C-alpha positions in Angstrom: 111.8 101.2 72.8 110.1 103.3 69.9 106.3 102.7 70.8 106.7 104.4 74.3 104.6 107.8 74.9 104.6 110.6 77.4 102.6 109.1 80.3 101.4 111.8 82.6 98.8 109.6 84.4 98.4 110.4 88.0 98.6 106.7 88.8 99.2 104.1 88.3 102.2 106.1 86.8 105.1 106.0 84.7 108.1 103.8 86.1 111.8 103.9 84.9 112.4 102.2 81.8 115.6 100.3 83.1 113.2 98.9 85.9 110.7 97.7 83.3 113.4 96.2 81.1 115.0 94.3 84.2 111.6 93.1 85.3 110.8 92.0 81.8 113.9 89.6 81.9 113.1 88.2 85.1 109.6 87.1 84.3 110.7 84.1 82.8 113.5 83.4 85.1 114.6 85.3 88.4 118.3 85.4 87.9 119.5 81.7 87.0 116.7 80.1 89.3 114.7 78.9 86.2 111.5 80.1 87.9 109.8 83.6 86.9 109.4 86.4 89.6 105.9 85.9 89.6 106.1 82.1 90.0 108.5 82.0 93.0 107.1 81.2 96.6 107.2 84.0 99.0 108.7 81.7 101.4 111.5 80.5 99.2 115.0 81.9 99.3 115.2 83.9 96.0 112.0 85.8 97.2 113.0 86.1 100.6 116.3 88.0 99.3 114.4 90.3 97.2 112.2 91.3 100.2 115.0 91.6 102.4 116.8 93.8 99.7 113.7 95.9 99.3 113.3 96.6 103.1 117.1 97.4 103.4 117.0 99.9 100.4 113.8 101.6 101.9 115.4 102.0 105.2 118.9 103.4 103.8 117.3 105.6 101.4 114.9 107.3 103.6 117.2 106.9 106.9 114.3 104.7 108.9 115.5 104.1 112.2 115.7 100.7 113.7 112.6 101.6 116.1 110.3 101.6 113.0 108.8 98.8 111.1 108.7 98.8 107.3 105.7 96.8 106.0 104.5 95.9 102.4 100.8 95.7 102.6 97.9 95.3 100.4 94.5 97.2 100.0 96.1 100.5 99.0 96.0 103.9 101.1 92.1 103.5 101.2 92.4 100.5 103.4 94.9 102.6 105.7 92.2 105.2 106.0 90.3 102.5 108.0 93.2 100.5 109.5 94.7 103.8 111.2 91.7 104.8 113.2 90.6 101.0 113.8 93.9 100.6 115.6 94.2 103.8 117.4 90.9 105.6 117.8 88.3 104.7 120.1 84.8 106.2 120.8 86.2 108.4 123.8 89.2 109.6 121.9 89.4 112.2 119.1 91.9 112.2 115.9 92.5 115.6 114.2 92.4 115.7 110.3 93.9 118.5 108.0 91.3 118.3 105.2 93.0 119.5 101.8 91.4 117.4 99.4 89.3 114.5 98.4 91.6 111.8 99.8 91.8 113.5 103.1 88.0 113.7 103.0 87.9 109.9 102.6 90.1 109.3 105.3 88.2 111.5 107.7 85.0 109.7 106.8 86.4 106.5 107.7 87.6 107.6 111.0 84.3 108.5 112.0 83.2 105.0 112.2 86.0 104.4 115.1 85.7 107.5 117.3 85.6 111.5 117.4 87.1 113.4 114.8 88.2 117.0 114.6 88.9 119.0 111.4 92.1 121.2 112.3 92.0 122.9 109.1 90.4 123.0 105.7 90.7 124.5 102.3 87.4 123.4 100.9 86.2 127.2 100.8 88.5 127.4 97.7 88.0 124.0 96.1 91.1 123.1 97.8 93.5 125.2 95.8 95.8 125.9 98.7 97.2 124.5 101.8 96.0 126.3 104.9 98.6 128.4 106.8 97.9 127.2 110.2 95.8 124.5 112.2 93.3 124.6 115.1 94.0 121.2 116.9 91.5 119.8 119.4 92.5 119.6 123.1 94.3 116.2 123.1 94.0 114.3 119.9 95.3 110.8 119.7 97.0 111.4 116.3 96.9 113.9 113.7 96.6 113.0 110.0 97.2 115.0 106.9 97.7 114.0 103.2 101.3 115.6 102.1 100.3 115.9 98.2 96.9 116.2 96.7 96.9 114.7 93.2 93.4 115.9 92.2 93.7 119.7 93.2 97.6 119.8 92.5 98.6 121.2 96.1 101.4 120.0 98.3 102.7 120.7 101.9 106.2 122.3 101.6 106.6 120.7 105.3 105.3 118.7 107.9 102.4 120.3 110.0 103.6 122.1 113.0 103.1 122.4 116.6 101.6 119.0 117.0 99.9 118.5 120.5 102.0 116.5 122.7 99.3 113.8 123.2 99.4 113.0 119.3 101.7 111.2 116.8 101.7 112.5 113.3 100.2 110.2 110.5 100.9 110.9 106.7 99.1 109.8 103.7 102.2 110.3 101.3 101.0 108.2 98.4 101.6 110.7 95.7 104.8 112.2 96.9 106.6 109.5 98.9 110.4 109.4 98.4 110.1 112.6 96.1 112.3 114.4 98.5 114.1 113.8 101.8 111.9 113.2 104.8 112.7 113.0 108.6 110.9 109.9 109.6 111.2 110.4 113.4 108.9 113.4 113.1 106.0 110.7 112.2 104.3 108.0 114.2 103.2 106.3 110.8 103.5 107.0 107.1 101.5 105.1 104.5 101.6 105.4 100.8 100.4 103.4 97.8 103.3 102.3 95.6 101.9 103.4 92.2 103.0 106.9 92.0 106.7 107.0 92.8 107.6 103.5 94.2 106.1 100.6 91.9 103.1 99.2 90.6 99.6 99.2 92.0 98.8 96.4 94.7 101.4 97.4 97.1 101.1 99.7 100.1 104.3 101.1 101.9 103.7 101.4 105.6 106.4 102.9 107.9 105.1 102.8 111.5 107.0 103.2 114.9 107.4 100.1 116.8 105.8 101.3 120.2 102.7 102.2 118.0 102.6 98.5 116.5 102.4 97.4 120.0 99.7 99.9 121.0 97.2 99.2 118.4 94.0 97.4 119.0 94.2 93.9 119.9 90.4 93.1 119.5 90.5 93.6 115.5 90.7 90.9 113.0 94.1 89.4 112.7 94.8 91.1 109.1 93.9 94.5 110.5 96.3 94.8 113.1 99.8 96.4 112.4 101.5 93.8 114.8 100.6 91.0 112.7 102.3 92.3 109.9 105.4 93.5 111.7 105.9 90.1 113.5 105.5 88.2 110.2 107.8 90.6 108.2 105.0 91.5 105.9 104.5 87.7 105.2 101.4 86.6 107.5 99.9 85.9 104.2 101.1 85.7 100.6 102.3 89.3 99.8 102.2 91.0 96.4 105.5 89.5 95.5 105.8 91.0 91.9 104.9 94.4 93.4 107.6 94.2 96.1 110.2 93.2 93.5 109.5 96.0 91.2 109.7 98.3 94.5 113.2 96.8 95.0 114.3 97.7 91.6 112.7 101.2 92.0 114.6 101.6 95.2 117.9 100.6 93.5 117.2 103.3 90.8 116.6 105.9 93.5 119.9 105.0 95.4 121.8 104.9 91.7 120.6 108.4 90.9 121.5 110.2 94.0 118.8 109.2 96.6 116.0 111.5 97.9 117.9 114.8 97.7 118.6 114.0 93.9 115.1 113.2 93.6 113.9 116.4 95.1 116.3 118.6 92.9 115.0 116.7 89.8 111.3 117.2 90.7 111.9 120.8 91.5 113.7 121.3 88.1 110.9 119.4 86.1 107.9 121.3 87.8 109.6 124.7 87.7 110.0 124.5 83.9 106.4 123.7 83.6 105.3 126.5 86.2 107.5 128.8 84.5 105.8 128.6 81.1 102.1 128.7 82.9 103.1 131.8 84.7 103.8 133.7 81.4 101.2 131.9 79.2 98.3 134.2 77.7 96.2 131.0 77.5 96.8 128.6 80.2 97.0 129.4 83.9 97.4 127.2 87.1 94.5 126.3 89.4 96.5 125.8 92.7 97.8 129.0 94.6 101.5 129.8 94.0 102.9 129.1 97.5 100.8 125.6 97.5 101.6 124.3 94.1 102.5 120.6 93.9 105.8 119.3 92.4 104.1 116.1 91.6 100.8 117.1 89.8 100.6 120.4 87.9 96.9 121.3 87.4 96.1 124.0 84.8 93.0 125.2 82.7 92.6 127.7 79.8 89.1 129.0 81.4 87.2 127.6 78.6 86.2 124.0 78.5 85.9 123.7 74.9 89.4 124.7 74.5 90.6 122.4 77.3 89.0 119.5 75.7 90.4 120.5 72.2 93.7 120.8 73.8 93.6 117.4 75.6 92.3 115.9 72.1 95.2 117.3 70.4 97.7 116.3 73.1 96.7 112.6 72.8 97.1 112.6 69.1 100.7 113.8 69.6 101.5 111.1 72.1 101.0 113.2 75.6 98.6 110.7 77.5 96.9 110.9 80.8 96.6 114.9 80.9 92.7 115.0 81.4 91.8 116.7 84.6 89.8 115.3 87.6 86.2 116.2 87.1 86.4 118.0 90.6 88.9 120.6 88.9 88.5 120.2 85.3 91.1 121.2 82.7 94.3 119.5 82.6 96.9 117.6 85.1 100.4 116.7 84.3 101.6 114.2 86.9 105.5 114.3 86.8 106.5 111.8 89.3 110.0 110.6 90.0 110.6 108.7 87.0 108.8 111.0 84.5 111.8 112.2 82.4 112.7 116.0 82.1 112.6 115.6 78.4 108.8 114.8 78.6 108.1 118.1 80.4 110.2 120.1 77.7 108.2 118.4 75.0 104.8 119.2 76.7 105.9 122.8 77.2 106.9 123.1 73.4 103.5 121.5 72.5 101.5 124.0 74.7 103.5 126.9 73.1 102.6 125.8 69.8 98.9 125.0 70.7 98.7 128.8 72.3 100.1 130.2 69.2 97.5 128.6 67.1 94.7 129.1 69.3 
């Protein structure tokens, strides 16, 4: 495909070309069924096979034990901001939040409608350019929530928060680094992630939740807001996002074929390392995140001059580098280099930055 350009968008983000080509072929007919993937009934055998493979591959790749439910939901991570506290937080209980960016702030705001909240740590004092080294938890939180990667500010937790109180289970919004590296699911009570960064298209939310917590969730909520509803019905209480689940299945196949999560981690460390290596020696560009907190998924950088930033973005667009404009909270530039982003694109960007710097 000769008209593809380098897509550095923070999401919806780049997908493997082989996935897109296979999906293209199956839009008119899924296999030899004579019916396109978007047209199949979610109750029919062809799609049921797709859904079963998607869950099986998800479990295999991430090592998800049988005592966890794997759910394919809708509403994005933003619905999970509300759904988690609605299921587990009550007015007399407290939930602890690690506030390291805009999305964790939004999650905290939603939780306040259900019960008490406590900020265990925050990096807002430096415009979220670092991951705090320690947390101060409340006495007996029902759960501890954190956002593993911060797309806007270019920071990422190197590992899970430690010393979680015994009363709590760990909840993670992993939307922007899900399946980018190995994960020990057993350390978590619940993990959720919008698919549109590393797993597929927008419109699907992956939720991995321990089965005892499925049962412990509130029974007084509307049916669609209870995890047990989706667990008991294998994500098909209502019509699920069938095309999105199909694309996720293809992405899971791609991850497995390319070595699984350990290989994804090595791939991502190499890509980000190339870009950070240039930024560290650049006389024009500098990163905005502190070195020990830098994200492997979203590399944020500036020149220190807004006019030069804008000139760079404009010139980059003209050369086929799309999606580099940084979020208004940080300014400058942001290169999102998720699992499927090719290393050749990082090399091309580095060379363009070198050329731009030389001519600046």
